[in-house]
C-alpha positions as CSV (number, residue, x, y, z in Angstrom):
1,M,-7.0,11.5,9.4
2,L,-7.5,15.2,10.2
3,I,-5.5,16.3,7.1
4,L,-7.7,14.3,4.9
5,E,-10.8,15.8,6.4
6,V,-9.4,19.3,5.7
7,F,-8.6,18.2,2.2
8,Y,-12.2,17.1,1.6
9,S,-13.6,20.2,3.0
10,T,-11.8,22.2,0.2
11,I,-13.2,20.1,-2.6
12,D,-15.8,21.7,-4.8
13,K,-19.2,20.3,-3.6
14,D,-20.5,20.3,-7.2
15,L,-17.8,17.9,-8.3
16,P,-19.4,14.9,-9.9
17,I,-18.8,11.9,-7.6
18,M,-16.9,9.0,-9.1
19,K,-16.8,10.6,-12.6
20,D,-13.7,11.1,-14.7
21,D,-12.1,14.2,-13.3
22,P,-8.5,15.4,-13.0
23,R,-8.9,15.4,-9.2
24,L,-10.4,12.0,-8.8
25,K,-7.2,10.1,-9.3
26,E,-5.4,12.3,-6.8
27,Q,-8.2,11.8,-4.3
28,L,-8.1,8.0,-4.7
29,Q,-4.3,7.8,-4.4
30,L,-4.4,10.0,-1.3
31,L,-7.0,7.9,0.5
32,Y,-5.6,4.5,-0.5
33,S,-2.0,5.4,0.3
34,S,-3.2,6.8,3.7
35,G,-4.5,3.4,4.6
36,Y,-8.2,3.5,3.6
37,S,-9.6,0.3,2.3
38,M,-11.7,0.3,-0.9
39,S,-14.9,-0.2,1.1
40,E,-14.0,2.8,3.2
41,I,-13.3,4.8,0.1
42,A,-16.7,3.8,-1.3
43,A,-18.3,5.0,1.9
44,K,-16.5,8.3,1.5
45,F,-17.8,8.8,-2.0
46,L,-21.3,7.3,-1.3
47,C,-20.9,4.8,-4.1
48,S,-20.4,1.0,-4.5
49,I,-17.1,-0.7,-4.0
50,H,-17.3,-1.9,-7.7
51,K,-17.0,1.8,-8.8
52,V,-14.0,2.2,-6.6
53,V,-12.4,-0.9,-8.2
54,Y,-13.2,0.4,-11.7
55,W,-11.6,3.8,-11.2
56,M,-8.6,2.4,-9.5
57,E,-8.0,0.0,-12.3
58,K,-8.6,2.7,-14.9
59,Y,-6.0,5.0,-13.2
60,K,-3.7,2.0,-12.7
61,I,-3.5,2.5,-9.0
62,K,-1.7,-0.6,-7.6
63,R,-3.8,-2.5,-5.1
64,R,-2.4,-4.0,-1.9
65,T,-2.0,-7.7,-1.6
66,R,-4.0,-9.6,1.1
67,S,-1.0,-9.8,3.4
68,Q,-0.4,-6.0,3.0
69,A,-4.0,-5.3,3.7
70,A,-4.0,-7.5,6.8
71,Y,-0.8,-5.8,8.0
72,L,-2.3,-2.4,7.5
73,K,-5.3,-3.4,9.5
74,Q,-3.2,-4.8,12.3
75,N,-1.0,-1.7,12.4
76,P,-3.3,1.3,11.6
77,N,-0.8,3.7,13.1
78,G,2.1,2.5,11.0
79,D,5.0,0.2,11.7
80,P,5.4,-0.6,15.5
81,F,9.2,-0.3,15.1
82,K,11.8,2.0,13.6
83,I,15.3,0.7,12.7
84,K,18.0,2.9,14.1
85,I,20.2,4.2,11.2
86,R,23.0,6.1,12.9
87,L,24.8,3.6,15.0
88,N,27.5,4.4,17.5
89,R,30.0,1.9,18.8
90,N,27.7,0.4,21.4
91,D,24.9,0.3,18.9
92,L,27.0,-1.6,16.5
93,I,27.9,-4.2,19.2
94,S,24.2,-4.5,20.0
95,Y,23.3,-4.9,16.4
96,G,25.9,-7.6,15.8
97,L,25.0,-9.5,19.0
98,G,21.3,-9.3,18.3
99,L,21.6,-10.7,14.8
100,G,24.1,-13.3,15.9
101,I,21.8,-14.5,18.7
102,Y,18.9,-14.7,16.3
103,M,21.0,-16.5,13.7
104,G,21.7,-19.2,16.3
105,E,18.7,-19.2,18.6
106,G,15.9,-17.5,16.8
107,E,12.7,-18.9,15.3
108,K,13.0,-19.1,11.5
109,V,9.8,-20.7,10.3
110,S,7.1,-18.2,11.1
111,K,6.7,-15.2,8.8
112,S,6.0,-12.8,11.6
113,A,7.0,-14.2,15.0
114,I,10.4,-12.9,16.2
115,R,11.2,-15.4,19.0
116,V,14.3,-16.3,21.0
117,A,14.4,-18.9,23.8
118,N,17.2,-19.7,26.1
119,T,18.2,-20.8,29.6
120,D,20.8,-18.1,29.9
121,P,19.2,-14.7,31.0
122,K,22.2,-12.8,29.5
123,I,21.2,-14.1,26.0
124,I,17.6,-13.0,26.5
125,K,18.6,-9.6,27.9
126,L,21.0,-9.0,25.0
127,F,18.2,-9.8,22.4
128,I,15.7,-7.6,24.3
129,K,18.3,-4.7,24.2
130,F,18.6,-5.3,20.4
131,L,14.8,-5.0,20.0
132,L,14.5,-1.9,22.1
133,N,17.6,0.0,21.1
134,I,18.2,-1.0,17.5
135,C,14.6,-1.8,16.3
136,N,12.9,0.8,18.6
137,V,10.2,-1.7,19.7
138,E,8.1,-0.6,22.6
139,R,8.9,-2.7,25.7
140,N,5.2,-3.3,26.5
141,K,4.8,-4.9,23.1
142,L,7.1,-7.8,24.0
143,S,5.6,-11.0,25.4
144,Y,7.3,-13.7,27.5
145,S,6.8,-17.3,28.4
146,I,8.6,-20.0,30.4
147,V,8.9,-23.7,30.0
148,C,10.3,-25.8,32.9
149,F,10.4,-29.3,34.2
150,N,7.5,-30.5,36.4
151,D,9.8,-30.9,39.4
152,N,11.0,-27.2,39.2
153,N,9.7,-24.8,41.8
154,I,7.4,-22.6,39.7
155,T,7.4,-19.8,42.2
156,K,11.2,-19.6,42.2
157,V,11.3,-19.9,38.5
158,V,9.0,-17.0,37.9
159,E,10.7,-14.9,40.6
160,Y,14.1,-15.5,39.0
161,W,13.1,-14.4,35.5
162,S,11.0,-11.5,36.7
163,K,13.9,-10.2,38.8
164,I,16.6,-10.7,36.1
165,L,14.5,-9.2,33.2
166,E,13.0,-6.5,35.4
167,I,9.4,-7.3,34.4
168,P,6.2,-8.0,36.4
169,Q,5.6,-11.7,37.1
170,E,2.2,-11.6,35.4
171,K,3.8,-10.9,32.1
172,F,4.8,-14.6,31.9
173,G,1.2,-15.9,31.8
174,K,0.7,-19.6,32.3
175,I,4.0,-21.5,32.9
176,V,4.4,-24.7,30.8
177,Q,5.8,-27.7,32.6
178,I,7.2,-30.8,30.9
179,P,8.2,-34.2,32.3
180,T,11.8,-34.6,33.6
181,Q,14.1,-36.1,31.0
182,G,16.4,-38.8,32.6
183,K,19.0,-38.3,35.3
184,G,22.2,-36.3,35.5
185,I,23.0,-32.7,35.6
186,Y,19.9,-31.4,33.7
187,K,18.5,-30.0,36.9
188,K,21.4,-27.8,37.5
189,K,21.4,-26.6,33.9
190,S,17.6,-26.1,33.8
191,E,16.9,-25.0,37.3
192,F,15.0,-22.0,36.1
193,G,13.7,-23.4,32.8
194,V,13.7,-21.8,29.4
195,C,12.5,-18.2,28.9
196,T,11.2,-17.1,25.6
197,V,10.8,-13.5,24.4
198,T,8.5,-12.8,21.5
199,F,7.6,-9.9,19.2
200,C,5.3,-10.3,16.2
201,N,5.7,-8.2,13.1
202,M,6.3,-9.6,9.6
203,K,8.2,-6.5,8.3
204,L,10.6,-6.6,11.2
205,K,11.0,-10.3,10.9
206,S,11.8,-9.9,7.2
207,W,14.3,-7.2,7.9
208,I,16.1,-9.4,10.5
209,M,16.3,-12.3,8.2
210,R,17.7,-10.1,5.4
211,E,20.3,-8.7,7.7
212,I,21.3,-12.2,8.7
213,E,21.8,-13.2,5.1
214,K,24.0,-10.1,4.6
215,M,26.1,-11.2,7.5
216,K,26.4,-14.7,6.0
217,N,27.3,-13.4,2.6
218,Y,29.9,-11.1,4.2
219,A,31.4,-13.9,6.1
220,G,31.5,-16.1,3.0
221,E,33.8,-13.5,1.3
222,F,36.6,-14.6,3.6
223,N,36.4,-18.3,2.6
């Protein structure tokens, strides 16, 4: 906010606060677009929030929705991701695989949770690569969880996923165990349980779902 502080230091101290003035609209737009809430703007001008609402409506400054305000509060430093625009050959492969994995295995209901679960570590690693290289998500922002049967060796399960994904064991938190389901080859298939990788951001989730729809529409053109 240093730029804003410099801006305010240049304002005429005799300027009537919250009165119709050519510079008032500019000040309101600057503060609001920079992430200030209306209550914070009111504190800046030493006035009531009702006055801020009045002048914003008068100048037709579009207000944020509740979800937009909540998002801004959760991400005061801006979006925690940045979609890579210039893609080389390897990036294009990662982009396609990441979206393909999410189309088949990703969580679709939540508005913000980007979540993929699988027993195959290669699938999990490919999706993590997509998040890190294409979406530029910080690795430490990812969370992980494991679900396994109650007759699995938890120590071996955690060691396995920790080694494969190259992350500390404590990143998995509490391991969820469920009852065994019948007999057969399930033990071999689920020896190390199911690992889930999660990143939460409604804007990125929306982007992923839009890109998937584009892929579906593109594929539909060949029918």
